[in-house]
PDB file of the backbone (N, CA, C, O) and the ligand in Angstrom, with CONECT records:
HET     ZN  A 101       1
ATOM      1  N   MET A   1     112.920 100.685  92.088  1.00  0.00           N
ATOM      2  CA  MET A   1     111.644 100.974  91.453  1.00  0.00           C
ATOM      3  C   MET A   1     110.532 101.023  92.535  1.00  0.00           C
ATOM      4  O   MET A   1     110.515 100.234  93.480  1.00  0.00           O
ATOM      5  N   ILE A   2     109.618 101.980  92.348  1.00  0.00           N
ATOM      6  CA  ILE A   2     108.588 102.194  93.349  1.00  0.00           C
ATOM      7  C   ILE A   2     107.221 102.122  92.648  1.00  0.00           C
ATOM      8  O   ILE A   2     107.060 102.584  91.518  1.00  0.00           O
ATOM      9  N   GLU A   3     106.296 101.562  93.313  1.00  0.00           N
ATOM     10  CA  GLU A   3     104.931 101.564  92.832  1.00  0.00           C
ATOM     11  C   GLU A   3     104.041 102.266  93.793  1.00  0.00           C
ATOM     12  O   GLU A   3     104.154 102.058  95.001  1.00  0.00           O
ATOM     13  N   ILE A   4     103.133 103.113  93.294  1.00  0.00           N
ATOM     14  CA  ILE A   4     102.205 103.755  94.208  1.00  0.00           C
ATOM     15  C   ILE A   4     100.754 103.378  93.852  1.00  0.00           C
ATOM     16  O   ILE A   4     100.402 103.153  92.694  1.00  0.00           O
ATOM     17  N   GLN A   5      99.933 103.322  94.917  1.00  0.00           N
ATOM     18  CA  GLN A   5      98.497 102.979  94.747  1.00  0.00           C
ATOM     19  C   GLN A   5      97.673 103.960  95.497  1.00  0.00           C
ATOM     20  O   GLN A   5      98.144 104.604  96.435  1.00  0.00           O
ATOM     21  N   CYS A   6      96.460 104.078  95.096  1.00  0.00           N
ATOM     22  CA  CYS A   6      95.493 104.926  95.742  1.00  0.00           C
ATOM     23  C   CYS A   6      95.258 104.424  97.145  1.00  0.00           C
ATOM     24  O   CYS A   6      95.128 103.215  97.336  1.00  0.00           O
ATOM     25  N   SER A   7      95.196 105.301  98.149  1.00  0.00           N
ATOM     26  CA  SER A   7      95.014 104.854  99.501  1.00  0.00           C
ATOM     27  C   SER A   7      93.524 104.633  99.809  1.00  0.00           C
ATOM     28  O   SER A   7      93.162 103.979 100.787  1.00  0.00           O
ATOM     29  N   GLU A   8      92.683 105.197  98.946  1.00  0.00           N
ATOM     30  CA  GLU A   8      91.220 104.983  99.114  1.00  0.00           C
ATOM     31  C   GLU A   8      90.778 103.608  98.618  1.00  0.00           C
ATOM     32  O   GLU A   8      90.135 102.847  99.341  1.00  0.00           O
ATOM     33  N   CYS A   9      91.134 103.307  97.380  1.00  0.00           N
ATOM     34  CA  CYS A   9      90.608 102.082  96.779  1.00  0.00           C
ATOM     35  C   CYS A   9      91.655 101.067  96.375  1.00  0.00           C
ATOM     36  O   CYS A   9      91.331 100.018  95.820  1.00  0.00           O
ATOM     37  N   LYS A  10      92.933 101.383  96.658  1.00  0.00           N
ATOM     38  CA  LYS A  10      94.033 100.479  96.444  1.00  0.00           C
ATOM     39  C   LYS A  10      94.348 100.265  94.937  1.00  0.00           C
ATOM     40  O   LYS A  10      95.113  99.368  94.582  1.00  0.00           O
ATOM     41  N   ALA A  11      93.752 101.093  94.070  1.00  0.00           N
ATOM     42  CA  ALA A  11      94.047 100.987  92.664  1.00  0.00           C
ATOM     43  C   ALA A  11      95.476 101.331  92.314  1.00  0.00           C
ATOM     44  O   ALA A  11      96.070 102.208  92.941  1.00  0.00           O
ATOM     45  N   PHE A  12      96.035 100.669  91.336  1.00  0.00           N
ATOM     46  CA  PHE A  12      97.346 100.959  90.860  1.00  0.00           C
ATOM     47  C   PHE A  12      97.416 102.299  90.253  1.00  0.00           C
ATOM     48  O   PHE A  12      96.581 102.605  89.402  1.00  0.00           O
ATOM     49  N   ILE A  13      98.340 103.130  90.612  1.00  0.00           N
ATOM     50  CA  ILE A  13      98.473 104.478  90.036  1.00  0.00           C
ATOM     51  C   ILE A  13      99.651 104.563  89.041  1.00  0.00           C
ATOM     52  O   ILE A  13      99.472 104.906  87.872  1.00  0.00           O
ATOM     53  N   ALA A  14     100.845 104.243  89.535  1.00  0.00           N
ATOM     54  CA  ALA A  14     102.014 104.407  88.675  1.00  0.00           C
ATOM     55  C   ALA A  14     103.201 103.625  89.222  1.00  0.00           C
ATOM     56  O   ALA A  14     103.311 103.380  90.424  1.00  0.00           O
ATOM     57  N   ARG A  15     104.084 103.240  88.309  1.00  0.00           N
ATOM     58  CA  ARG A  15     105.355 102.658  88.690  1.00  0.00           C
ATOM     59  C   ARG A  15     106.462 103.535  88.129  1.00  0.00           C
ATOM     60  O   ARG A  15     106.394 103.932  86.965  1.00  0.00           O
ATOM     61  N   TYR A  16     107.450 103.839  88.900  1.00  0.00           N
ATOM     62  CA  TYR A  16     108.484 104.737  88.471  1.00  0.00           C
ATOM     63  C   TYR A  16     109.819 104.374  89.129  1.00  0.00           C
ATOM     64  O   TYR A  16     109.869 103.669  90.137  1.00  0.00           O
ATOM     65  N   THR A  17     110.903 104.885  88.518  1.00  0.00           N
ATOM     66  CA  THR A  17     112.198 104.695  89.112  1.00  0.00           C
ATOM     67  C   THR A  17     112.523 105.873  89.981  1.00  0.00           C
ATOM     68  O   THR A  17     112.349 107.030  89.596  1.00  0.00           O
ATOM     69  N   GLY A  18     112.987 105.563  91.133  1.00  0.00           N
ATOM     70  CA  GLY A  18     113.317 106.661  92.119  1.00  0.00           C
ATOM     71  C   GLY A  18     113.861 106.135  93.387  1.00  0.00           C
ATOM     72  O   GLY A  18     114.036 104.931  93.575  1.00  0.00           O
ATOM     73  N   SER A  19     114.127 107.058  94.258  1.00  0.00           N
ATOM     74  CA  SER A  19     114.773 106.781  95.557  1.00  0.00           C
ATOM     75  C   SER A  19     113.743 106.342  96.582  1.00  0.00           C
ATOM     76  O   SER A  19     114.097 105.685  97.561  1.00  0.00           O
ATOM     77  N   GLY A  20     112.520 106.674  96.391  1.00  0.00           N
ATOM     78  CA  GLY A  20     111.520 106.435  97.374  1.00  0.00           C
ATOM     79  C   GLY A  20     111.139 107.627  98.121  1.00  0.00           C
ATOM     80  O   GLY A  20     110.158 107.596  98.864  1.00  0.00           O
ATOM     81  N   LYS A  21     111.877 108.719  97.967  1.00  0.00           N
ATOM     82  CA  LYS A  21     111.457 109.995  98.557  1.00  0.00           C
ATOM     83  C   LYS A  21     110.390 110.582  97.663  1.00  0.00           C
ATOM     84  O   LYS A  21     110.688 111.094  96.584  1.00  0.00           O
ATOM     85  N   LEU A  22     109.164 110.510  98.101  1.00  0.00           N
ATOM     86  CA  LEU A  22     108.093 110.887  97.176  1.00  0.00           C
ATOM     87  C   LEU A  22     107.365 112.178  97.628  1.00  0.00           C
ATOM     88  O   LEU A  22     106.238 112.170  98.124  1.00  0.00           O
ATOM     89  N   GLY A  23     108.081 113.243  97.421  1.00  0.00           N
ATOM     90  CA  GLY A  23     107.390 114.524  97.547  1.00  0.00           C
ATOM     91  C   GLY A  23     106.967 114.883  96.105  1.00  0.00           C
ATOM     92  O   GLY A  23     105.876 115.398  95.859  1.00  0.00           O
ATOM     93  N   LEU A  24     107.875 114.587  95.181  1.00  0.00           N
ATOM     94  CA  LEU A  24     107.581 114.908  93.797  1.00  0.00           C
ATOM     95  C   LEU A  24     107.711 113.596  92.974  1.00  0.00           C
ATOM     96  O   LEU A  24     108.607 112.771  93.155  1.00  0.00           O
ATOM     97  N   LEU A  25     106.756 113.495  92.080  1.00  0.00           N
ATOM     98  CA  LEU A  25     106.782 112.368  91.125  1.00  0.00           C
ATOM     99  C   LEU A  25     107.161 112.909  89.730  1.00  0.00           C
ATOM    100  O   LEU A  25     106.319 113.465  89.026  1.00  0.00           O
ATOM    101  N   PHE A  26     108.375 112.747  89.363  1.00  0.00           N
ATOM    102  CA  PHE A  26     108.776 113.324  88.050  1.00  0.00           C
ATOM    103  C   PHE A  26     108.259 112.445  86.892  1.00  0.00           C
ATOM    104  O   PHE A  26     108.368 111.219  86.911  1.00  0.00           O
ATOM    105  N   ILE A  27     107.700 113.123  85.901  1.00  0.00           N
ATOM    106  CA  ILE A  27     107.027 112.381  84.845  1.00  0.00           C
ATOM    107  C   ILE A  27     108.000 111.560  84.055  1.00  0.00           C
ATOM    108  O   ILE A  27     107.637 110.505  83.535  1.00  0.00           O
ATOM    109  N   ASP A  28     109.262 112.024  83.947  1.00  0.00           N
ATOM    110  CA  ASP A  28     110.227 111.308  83.062  1.00  0.00           C
ATOM    111  C   ASP A  28     110.813 110.075  83.829  1.00  0.00           C
ATOM    112  O   ASP A  28     111.650 109.353  83.288  1.00  0.00           O
ATOM    113  N   THR A  29     110.364 109.849  85.086  1.00  0.00           N
ATOM    114  CA  THR A  29     110.798 108.608  85.731  1.00  0.00           C
ATOM    115  C   THR A  29     109.657 107.575  85.782  1.00  0.00           C
ATOM    116  O   THR A  29     109.830 106.496  86.349  1.00  0.00           O
ATOM    117  N   ILE A  30     108.526 107.892  85.210  1.00  0.00           N
ATOM    118  CA  ILE A  30     107.359 106.986  85.201  1.00  0.00           C
ATOM    119  C   ILE A  30     107.526 105.864  84.152  1.00  0.00           C
ATOM    120  O   ILE A  30     107.792 106.148  82.984  1.00  0.00           O
ATOM    121  N   ILE A  31     107.380 104.672  84.542  1.00  0.00           N
ATOM    122  CA  ILE A  31     107.493 103.532  83.609  1.00  0.00           C
ATOM    123  C   ILE A  31     106.106 103.081  83.169  1.00  0.00           C
ATOM    124  O   ILE A  31     105.896 102.837  81.980  1.00  0.00           O
ATOM    125  N   LYS A  32     105.174 102.965  84.070  1.00  0.00           N
ATOM    126  CA  LYS A  32     103.791 102.579  83.790  1.00  0.00           C
ATOM    127  C   LYS A  32     102.897 103.519  84.579  1.00  0.00           C
ATOM    128  O   LYS A  32     103.307 104.042  85.615  1.00  0.00           O
ATOM    129  N   PRO A  33     101.692 103.735  84.104  1.00  0.00           N
ATOM    130  CA  PRO A  33     101.155 103.358  82.824  1.00  0.00           C
ATOM    131  C   PRO A  33     101.631 104.299  81.720  1.00  0.00           C
ATOM    132  O   PRO A  33     102.131 105.388  82.003  1.00  0.00           O
ATOM    133  N   ASP A  34     101.477 103.879  80.456  1.00  0.00           N
ATOM    134  CA  ASP A  34     101.874 104.660  79.333  1.00  0.00           C
ATOM    135  C   ASP A  34     101.134 106.005  79.306  1.00  0.00           C
ATOM    136  O   ASP A  34     101.707 107.019  78.907  1.00  0.00           O
ATOM    137  N   SER A  35      99.838 106.014  79.737  1.00  0.00           N
ATOM    138  CA  SER A  35      99.062 107.241  79.745  1.00  0.00           C
ATOM    139  C   SER A  35      99.678 108.283  80.567  1.00  0.00           C
ATOM    140  O   SER A  35      99.498 109.463  80.265  1.00  0.00           O
ATOM    141  N   LEU A  36     100.412 107.946  81.613  1.00  0.00           N
ATOM    142  CA  LEU A  36     101.136 108.929  82.400  1.00  0.00           C
ATOM    143  C   LEU A  36     102.502 109.239  81.861  1.00  0.00           C
ATOM    144  O   LEU A  36     102.937 110.390  81.825  1.00  0.00           O
ATOM    145  N   ALA A  37     103.181 108.174  81.437  1.00  0.00           N
ATOM    146  CA  ALA A  37     104.548 108.421  80.873  1.00  0.00           C
ATOM    147  C   ALA A  37     104.523 109.359  79.654  1.00  0.00           C
ATOM    148  O   ALA A  37     105.439 110.147  79.420  1.00  0.00           O
ATOM    149  N   ASP A  38     103.382 109.226  78.860  1.00  0.00           N
ATOM    150  CA  ASP A  38     103.287 110.046  77.654  1.00  0.00           C
ATOM    151  C   ASP A  38     103.140 111.504  77.997  1.00  0.00           C
ATOM    152  O   ASP A  38     103.382 112.331  77.119  1.00  0.00           O
ATOM    153  N   LEU A  39     102.761 111.896  79.204  1.00  0.00           N
ATOM    154  CA  LEU A  39     102.596 113.272  79.602  1.00  0.00           C
ATOM    155  C   LEU A  39     103.881 114.093  79.558  1.00  0.00           C
ATOM    156  O   LEU A  39     103.884 115.322  79.614  1.00  0.00           O
ATOM    157  N   ASN A  40     105.012 113.308  79.450  1.00  0.00           N
ATOM    158  CA  ASN A  40     106.335 113.997  79.512  1.00  0.00           C
ATOM    159  C   ASN A  40     106.506 115.006  78.390  1.00  0.00           C
ATOM    160  O   ASN A  40     107.348 115.901  78.470  1.00  0.00           O
ATOM    161  N   SER A  41     105.701 114.857  77.342  1.00  0.00           N
ATOM    162  CA  SER A  41     105.847 115.808  76.228  1.00  0.00           C
ATOM    163  C   SER A  41     105.039 117.116  76.452  1.00  0.00           C
ATOM    164  O   SER A  41     105.112 118.052  75.657  1.00  0.00           O
ATOM    165  N   LEU A  42     104.302 117.141  77.512  1.00  0.00           N
ATOM    166  CA  LEU A  42     103.462 118.339  77.847  1.00  0.00           C
ATOM    167  C   LEU A  42     104.292 119.334  78.662  1.00  0.00           C
ATOM    168  O   LEU A  42     105.359 118.997  79.176  1.00  0.00           O
ATOM    169  N   SER A  43     103.793 120.540  78.766  1.00  0.00           N
ATOM    170  CA  SER A  43     104.371 121.525  79.618  1.00  0.00           C
ATOM    171  C   SER A  43     103.596 121.515  80.954  1.00  0.00           C
ATOM    172  O   SER A  43     102.545 120.885  81.071  1.00  0.00           O
ATOM    173  N   LYS A  44     104.119 122.199  81.912  1.00  0.00           N
ATOM    174  CA  LYS A  44     103.528 122.215  83.295  1.00  0.00           C
ATOM    175  C   LYS A  44     102.054 122.665  83.224  1.00  0.00           C
ATOM    176  O   LYS A  44     101.189 122.094  83.890  1.00  0.00           O
ATOM    177  N   THR A  45     101.782 123.712  82.391  1.00  0.00           N
ATOM    178  CA  THR A  45     100.435 124.252  82.382  1.00  0.00           C
ATOM    179  C   THR A  45      99.489 123.351  81.652  1.00  0.00           C
ATOM    180  O   THR A  45      98.276 123.488  81.809  1.00  0.00           O
ATOM    181  N   GLU A  46      99.988 122.434  80.862  1.00  0.00           N
ATOM    182  CA  GLU A  46      99.072 121.507  80.109  1.00  0.00           C
ATOM    183  C   GLU A  46      98.791 120.244  80.887  1.00  0.00           C
ATOM    184  O   GLU A  46      97.875 119.486  80.567  1.00  0.00           O
ATOM    185  N   LEU A  47      99.614 120.023  81.939  1.00  0.00           N
ATOM    186  CA  LEU A  47      99.516 118.786  82.700  1.00  0.00           C
ATOM    187  C   LEU A  47      98.157 118.704  83.472  1.00  0.00           C
ATOM    188  O   LEU A  47      97.785 119.634  84.187  1.00  0.00           O
ATOM    189  N   PRO A  48      97.447 117.590  83.307  1.00  0.00           N
ATOM    190  CA  PRO A  48      96.198 117.522  84.120  1.00  0.00           C
ATOM    191  C   PRO A  48      96.458 117.106  85.561  1.00  0.00           C
ATOM    192  O   PRO A  48      97.526 116.581  85.877  1.00  0.00           O
ATOM    193  N   LEU A  49      95.489 117.338  86.431  1.00  0.00           N
ATOM    194  CA  LEU A  49      95.602 116.811  87.816  1.00  0.00           C
ATOM    195  C   LEU A  49      95.801 115.297  87.773  1.00  0.00           C
ATOM    196  O   LEU A  49      95.269 114.615  86.896  1.00  0.00           O
ATOM    197  N   LEU A  50      96.559 114.791  88.712  1.00  0.00           N
ATOM    198  CA  LEU A  50      96.701 113.363  88.825  1.00  0.00           C
ATOM    199  C   LEU A  50      95.543 112.815  89.690  1.00  0.00           C
ATOM    200  O   LEU A  50      95.495 113.079  90.892  1.00  0.00           O
ATOM    201  N   VAL A  51      94.637 112.073  89.097  1.00  0.00           N
ATOM    202  CA  VAL A  51      93.515 111.526  89.848  1.00  0.00           C
ATOM    203  C   VAL A  51      93.474 110.034  89.706  1.00  0.00           C
ATOM    204  O   VAL A  51      93.937 109.502  88.697  1.00  0.00           O
ATOM    205  N   CYS A  52      92.937 109.337  90.679  1.00  0.00           N
ATOM    206  CA  CYS A  52      92.755 107.892  90.616  1.00  0.00           C
ATOM    207  C   CYS A  52      91.737 107.544  89.551  1.00  0.00           C
ATOM    208  O   CYS A  52      90.645 108.111  89.511  1.00  0.00           O
ATOM    209  N   GLN A  53      92.101 106.605  88.686  1.00  0.00           N
ATOM    210  CA  GLN A  53      91.169 106.207  87.624  1.00  0.00           C
ATOM    211  C   GLN A  53      89.927 105.424  88.154  1.00  0.00           C
ATOM    212  O   GLN A  53      88.898 105.338  87.483  1.00  0.00           O
ATOM    213  N   GLU A  54      90.060 104.880  89.339  1.00  0.00           N
ATOM    214  CA  GLU A  54      88.972 104.095  89.916  1.00  0.00           C
ATOM    215  C   GLU A  54      88.000 104.928  90.687  1.00  0.00           C
ATOM    216  O   GLU A  54      86.802 104.874  90.409  1.00  0.00           O
ATOM    217  N   CYS A  55      88.467 105.718  91.671  1.00  0.00           N
ATOM    218  CA  CYS A  55      87.548 106.460  92.573  1.00  0.00           C
ATOM    219  C   CYS A  55      87.558 107.948  92.361  1.00  0.00           C
ATOM    220  O   CYS A  55      86.777 108.667  92.983  1.00  0.00           O
ATOM    221  N   GLY A  56      88.438 108.434  91.483  1.00  0.00           N
ATOM    222  CA  GLY A  56      88.458 109.864  91.169  1.00  0.00           C
ATOM    223  C   GLY A  56      89.157 110.722  92.216  1.00  0.00           C
ATOM    224  O   GLY A  56      89.147 111.949  92.117  1.00  0.00           O
ATOM    225  N   CYS A  57      89.750 110.104  93.197  1.00  0.00           N
ATOM    226  CA  CYS A  57      90.461 110.786  94.270  1.00  0.00           C
ATOM    227  C   CYS A  57      91.646 111.567  93.742  1.00  0.00           C
ATOM    228  O   CYS A  57      92.408 111.069  92.913  1.00  0.00           O
ATOM    229  N   GLU A  58      91.798 112.762  94.211  1.00  0.00           N
ATOM    230  CA  GLU A  58      92.927 113.652  93.760  1.00  0.00           C
ATOM    231  C   GLU A  58      94.241 113.199  94.454  1.00  0.00           C
ATOM    232  O   GLU A  58      94.331 113.071  95.675  1.00  0.00           O
ATOM    233  N   LEU A  59      95.210 112.977  93.616  1.00  0.00           N
ATOM    234  CA  LEU A  59      96.478 112.428  94.112  1.00  0.00           C
ATOM    235  C   LEU A  59      97.681 113.365  94.031  1.00  0.00           C
ATOM    236  O   LEU A  59      98.558 113.323  94.894  1.00  0.00           O
ATOM    237  N   GLY A  60      97.728 114.198  93.012  1.00  0.00           N
ATOM    238  CA  GLY A  60      98.821 115.050  92.833  1.00  0.00           C
ATOM    239  C   GLY A  60      98.492 116.278  91.914  1.00  0.00           C
ATOM    240  O   GLY A  60      97.553 116.276  91.117  1.00  0.00           O
ATOM    241  N   LYS A  61      99.333 117.303  92.097  1.00  0.00           N
ATOM    242  CA  LYS A  61      99.147 118.536  91.312  1.00  0.00           C
ATOM    243  C   LYS A  61     100.338 118.805  90.479  1.00  0.00           C
ATOM    244  O   LYS A  61     101.462 118.533  90.902  1.00  0.00           O
ATOM    245  N   PRO A  62     100.135 119.348  89.269  1.00  0.00           N
ATOM    246  CA  PRO A  62     101.214 119.593  88.392  1.00  0.00           C
ATOM    247  C   PRO A  62     102.195 120.670  88.924  1.00  0.00           C
ATOM    248  O   PRO A  62     101.800 121.701  89.469  1.00  0.00           O
ATOM    249  N   THR A  63     103.442 120.377  88.738  1.00  0.00           N
ATOM    250  CA  THR A  63     104.484 121.334  89.171  1.00  0.00           C
ATOM    251  C   THR A  63     105.717 121.114  88.352  1.00  0.00           C
ATOM    252  O   THR A  63     105.735 120.239  87.486  1.00  0.00           O
ATOM    253  N   SER A  64     106.751 121.881  88.599  1.00  0.00           N
ATOM    254  CA  SER A  64     108.024 121.593  87.910  1.00  0.00           C
ATOM    255  C   SER A  64     109.142 122.096  88.801  1.00  0.00           C
ATOM    256  O   SER A  64     108.955 122.991  89.627  1.00  0.00           O
ATOM    257  N   ASN A  65     110.291 121.508  88.616  1.00  0.00           N
ATOM    258  CA  ASN A  65     111.448 121.977  89.424  1.00  0.00           C
ATOM    259  C   ASN A  65     112.162 123.096  88.720  1.00  0.00           C
ATOM    260  O   ASN A  65     111.728 123.550  87.661  1.00  0.00           O
ATOM    261  N   LYS A  66     113.257 123.547  89.299  1.00  0.00           N
ATOM    262  CA  LYS A  66     114.005 124.723  88.736  1.00  0.00           C
ATOM    263  C   LYS A  66     114.531 124.468  87.371  1.00  0.00           C
ATOM    264  O   LYS A  66     114.659 125.403  86.579  1.00  0.00           O
ATOM    265  N   GLU A  67     114.855 123.199  87.045  1.00  0.00           N
ATOM    266  CA  GLU A  67     115.354 122.877  85.701  1.00  0.00           C
ATOM    267  C   GLU A  67     114.244 122.746  84.691  1.00  0.00           C
ATOM    268  O   GLU A  67     114.498 122.541  83.504  1.00  0.00           O
ATOM    269  N   GLY A  68     112.993 122.864  85.160  1.00  0.00           N
ATOM    270  CA  GLY A  68     111.867 122.757  84.185  1.00  0.00           C
ATOM    271  C   GLY A  68     111.373 121.340  83.977  1.00  0.00           C
ATOM    272  O   GLY A  68     110.551 121.109  83.090  1.00  0.00           O
ATOM    273  N   ARG A  69     111.848 120.373  84.767  1.00  0.00           N
ATOM    274  CA  ARG A  69     111.338 119.026  84.676  1.00  0.00           C
ATOM    275  C   ARG A  69     109.918 119.036  85.287  1.00  0.00           C
ATOM    276  O   ARG A  69     109.711 119.506  86.406  1.00  0.00           O
ATOM    277  N   ILE A  70     108.985 118.522  84.545  1.00  0.00           N
ATOM    278  CA  ILE A  70     107.612 118.528  85.086  1.00  0.00           C
ATOM    279  C   ILE A  70     107.413 117.298  85.999  1.00  0.00           C
ATOM    280  O   ILE A  70     108.006 116.235  85.816  1.00  0.00           O
ATOM    281  N   ALA A  71     106.534 117.525  86.992  1.00  0.00           N
ATOM    282  CA  ALA A  71     106.373 116.524  88.016  1.00  0.00           C
ATOM    283  C   ALA A  71     104.977 116.717  88.632  1.00  0.00           C
ATOM    284  O   ALA A  71     104.307 117.725  88.409  1.00  0.00           O
ATOM    285  N   TYR A  72     104.570 115.706  89.418  1.00  0.00           N
ATOM    286  CA  TYR A  72     103.371 115.862  90.254  1.00  0.00           C
ATOM    287  C   TYR A  72     103.830 116.040  91.708  1.00  0.00           C
ATOM    288  O   TYR A  72     104.620 115.265  92.247  1.00  0.00           O
ATOM    289  N   LYS A  73     103.285 117.109  92.311  1.00  0.00           N
ATOM    290  CA  LYS A  73     103.478 117.247  93.738  1.00  0.00           C
ATOM    291  C   LYS A  73     102.420 116.410  94.446  1.00  0.00           C
ATOM    292  O   LYS A  73     101.233 116.733  94.396  1.00  0.00           O
ATOM    293  N   MET A  74     102.834 115.364  95.088  1.00  0.00           N
ATOM    294  CA  MET A  74     101.915 114.355  95.559  1.00  0.00           C
ATOM    295  C   MET A  74     101.243 114.821  96.881  1.00  0.00           C
ATOM    296  O   MET A  74     101.886 115.380  97.769  1.00  0.00           O
ATOM    297  N   ILE A  75      99.963 114.567  96.956  1.00  0.00           N
ATOM    298  CA  ILE A  75      99.195 114.936  98.150  1.00  0.00           C
ATOM    299  C   ILE A  75      99.312 113.901  99.214  1.00  0.00           C
ATOM    300  O   ILE A  75      98.987 112.734  98.997  1.00  0.00           O
ATOM    301  N   LYS A  76      99.776 114.313 100.370  1.00  0.00           N
ATOM    302  CA  LYS A  76     100.039 113.424 101.482  1.00  0.00           C
ATOM    303  C   LYS A  76      98.789 112.721 101.889  1.00  0.00           C
ATOM    304  O   LYS A  76      97.736 113.339 102.043  1.00  0.00           O
ATOM    305  N   GLY A  77      98.899 111.412 102.068  1.00  0.00           N
ATOM    306  CA  GLY A  77      97.769 110.596 102.569  1.00  0.00           C
ATOM    307  C   GLY A  77      96.855 110.115 101.463  1.00  0.00           C
ATOM    308  O   GLY A  77      95.937 109.334 101.719  1.00  0.00           O
ATOM    309  N   SER A  78      97.089 110.573 100.210  1.00  0.00           N
ATOM    310  CA  SER A  78      96.171 110.116  99.155  1.00  0.00           C
ATOM    311  C   SER A  78      96.674 108.905  98.434  1.00  0.00           C
ATOM    312  O   SER A  78      95.987 108.351  97.577  1.00  0.00           O
ATOM    313  N   PHE A  79      97.909 108.475  98.785  1.00  0.00           N
ATOM    314  CA  PHE A  79      98.463 107.356  98.076  1.00  0.00           C
ATOM    315  C   PHE A  79      99.282 106.531  99.053  1.00  0.00           C
ATOM    316  O   PHE A  79      99.588 106.982 100.157  1.00  0.00           O
ATOM    317  N   ARG A  80      99.627 105.346  98.651  1.00  0.00           N
ATOM    318  CA  ARG A  80     100.541 104.478  99.331  1.00  0.00           C
ATOM    319  C   ARG A  80     101.636 104.099  98.388  1.00  0.00           C
ATOM    320  O   ARG A  80     101.420 104.063  97.177  1.00  0.00           O
ATOM    321  N   LYS A  81     102.793 103.818  98.894  1.00  0.00           N
ATOM    322  CA  LYS A  81     103.904 103.397  97.999  1.00  0.00           C
ATOM    323  C   LYS A  81     104.479 102.142  98.539  1.00  0.00           C
ATOM    324  O   LYS A  81     104.438 101.857  99.736  1.00  0.00           O
ATOM    325  N   LYS A  82     105.030 101.384  97.601  1.00  0.00           N
ATOM    326  CA  LYS A  82     105.765 100.175  97.970  1.00  0.00           C
ATOM    327  C   LYS A  82     106.901  99.981  97.001  1.00  0.00           C
ATOM    328  O   LYS A  82     106.747 100.144  95.791  1.00  0.00           O
ATOM    329  N   GLY A  83     108.059  99.627  97.558  1.00  0.00           N
ATOM    330  CA  GLY A  83     109.224  99.380  96.714  1.00  0.00           C
ATOM    331  C   GLY A  83     109.134  98.015  96.039  1.00  0.00           C
ATOM    332  O   GLY A  83     108.615  97.061  96.619  1.00  0.00           O
ATOM    333  N   ILE A  84     109.623  97.929  94.853  1.00  0.00           N
ATOM    334  CA  ILE A  84     109.634  96.679  94.175  1.00  0.00           C
ATOM    335  C   ILE A  84     111.111  96.172  94.077  1.00  0.00           C
ATOM    336  O   ILE A  84     111.955  96.864  93.507  1.00  0.00           O
ATOM    337  N   ILE A  85     111.399  95.049  94.594  1.00  0.00           N
ATOM    338  CA  ILE A  85     112.734  94.525  94.580  1.00  0.00           C
ATOM    339  C   ILE A  85     112.913  93.741  93.260  1.00  0.00           C
ATOM    340  O   ILE A  85     112.191  92.800  92.929  1.00  0.00           O
ATOM    341  N   LYS A  86     113.933  94.217  92.550  1.00  0.00           N
ATOM    342  CA  LYS A  86     114.213  93.502  91.258  1.00  0.00           C
ATOM    343  C   LYS A  86     114.957  92.199  91.551  1.00  0.00           C
ATOM    344  O   LYS A  86     116.179  92.222  91.690  1.00  0.00           O
ATOM    345  N   ALA A  87     114.301  91.132  91.643  1.00  0.00           N
ATOM    346  CA  ALA A  87     114.941  89.859  91.989  1.00  0.00           C
ATOM    347  C   ALA A  87     115.312  89.079  90.759  1.00  0.00           C
ATOM    348  O   ALA A  87     116.239  88.271  90.809  1.00  0.00           O
ATOM    349  N   MET A  88     114.626  89.287  89.653  1.00  0.00           N
ATOM    350  CA  MET A  88     114.849  88.467  88.453  1.00  0.00           C
ATOM    351  C   MET A  88     115.628  89.283  87.398  1.00  0.00           C
ATOM    352  O   MET A  88     115.424  90.487  87.240  1.00  0.00           O
ATOM    353  N   THR A  89     116.464  88.630  86.735  1.00  0.00           N
ATOM    354  CA  THR A  89     117.175  89.229  85.590  1.00  0.00           C
ATOM    355  C   THR A  89     116.201  89.368  84.460  1.00  0.00           C
ATOM    356  O   THR A  89     115.378  88.465  84.311  1.00  0.00           O
ATOM    357  N   PRO A  90     116.199  90.384  83.655  1.00  0.00           N
ATOM    358  CA  PRO A  90     115.302  90.560  82.584  1.00  0.00           C
ATOM    359  C   PRO A  90     115.421  89.424  81.551  1.00  0.00           C
ATOM    360  O   PRO A  90     116.523  89.084  81.122  1.00  0.00           O
ATOM    361  N   SER A  91     114.335  88.872  81.179  1.00  0.00           N
ATOM    362  CA  SER A  91     114.349  87.870  80.131  1.00  0.00           C
ATOM    363  C   SER A  91     114.232  88.562  78.744  1.00  0.00           C
ATOM    364  O   SER A  91     113.488  89.529  78.577  1.00  0.00           O
ATOM    365  N   PRO A  92     115.000  88.027  77.755  1.00  0.00           N
ATOM    366  CA  PRO A  92     114.872  88.673  76.408  1.00  0.00           C
ATOM    367  C   PRO A  92     113.517  88.397  75.771  1.00  0.00           C
ATOM    368  O   PRO A  92     113.183  89.018  74.763  1.00  0.00           O
ATOM    369  N   HIS A  93     112.740  87.498  76.320  1.00  0.00           N
ATOM    370  CA  HIS A  93     111.407  87.177  75.816  1.00  0.00           C
ATOM    371  C   HIS A  93     110.333  88.047  76.426  1.00  0.00           C
ATOM    372  O   HIS A  93     109.184  88.005  75.987  1.00  0.00           O
ATOM    373  N   THR A  94     110.680  88.837  77.434  1.00  0.00           N
ATOM    374  CA  THR A  94     109.724  89.587  78.143  1.00  0.00           C
ATOM    375  C   THR A  94     109.763  91.086  77.755  1.00  0.00           C
ATOM    376  O   THR A  94     110.818  91.716  77.828  1.00  0.00           O
ATOM    377  N   SER A  95     108.666  91.623  77.363  1.00  0.00           N
ATOM    378  CA  SER A  95     108.595  93.018  77.026  1.00  0.00           C
ATOM    379  C   SER A  95     107.952  93.764  78.177  1.00  0.00           C
ATOM    380  O   SER A  95     107.014  93.271  78.804  1.00  0.00           O
ATOM    381  N   TRP A  96     108.482  95.003  78.463  1.00  0.00           N
ATOM    382  CA  TRP A  96     107.885  95.814  79.501  1.00  0.00           C
ATOM    383  C   TRP A  96     106.667  96.569  79.045  1.00  0.00           C
ATOM    384  O   TRP A  96     105.937  97.112  79.875  1.00  0.00           O
ATOM    385  N   ARG A  97     106.419  96.621  77.744  1.00  0.00           N
ATOM    386  CA  ARG A  97     105.284  97.344  77.249  1.00  0.00           C
ATOM    387  C   ARG A  97     104.020  96.569  77.154  1.00  0.00           C
ATOM    388  O   ARG A  97     102.995  97.109  76.739  1.00  0.00           O
TER     389      ARG A  97
HETATM  390 ZN    ZN A 101      91.145 105.312  94.140  1.00  0.00          ZN2+
END
């Protein structure tokens, strides 16, 4: 699991499952926030620009791959990423939502 944050203001942008190769951020791999994960029902042309909610910095542009999966093409230098190591087993009392 990977988390990305704005490189300008360090605001949380998104958490997603992936390999860590971040050229493309596929919408269907986004776990949080819901406001981004919900975009998966949109088409490429309806997808808004990915901007930081805190400082308005532009982070990614809508695109899609050959199979039609929608994604954001991330702008180099606009974000930082960090891997999250899953150290704990999920508790039945914890909800991810
Ligand atoms: Zn920002």
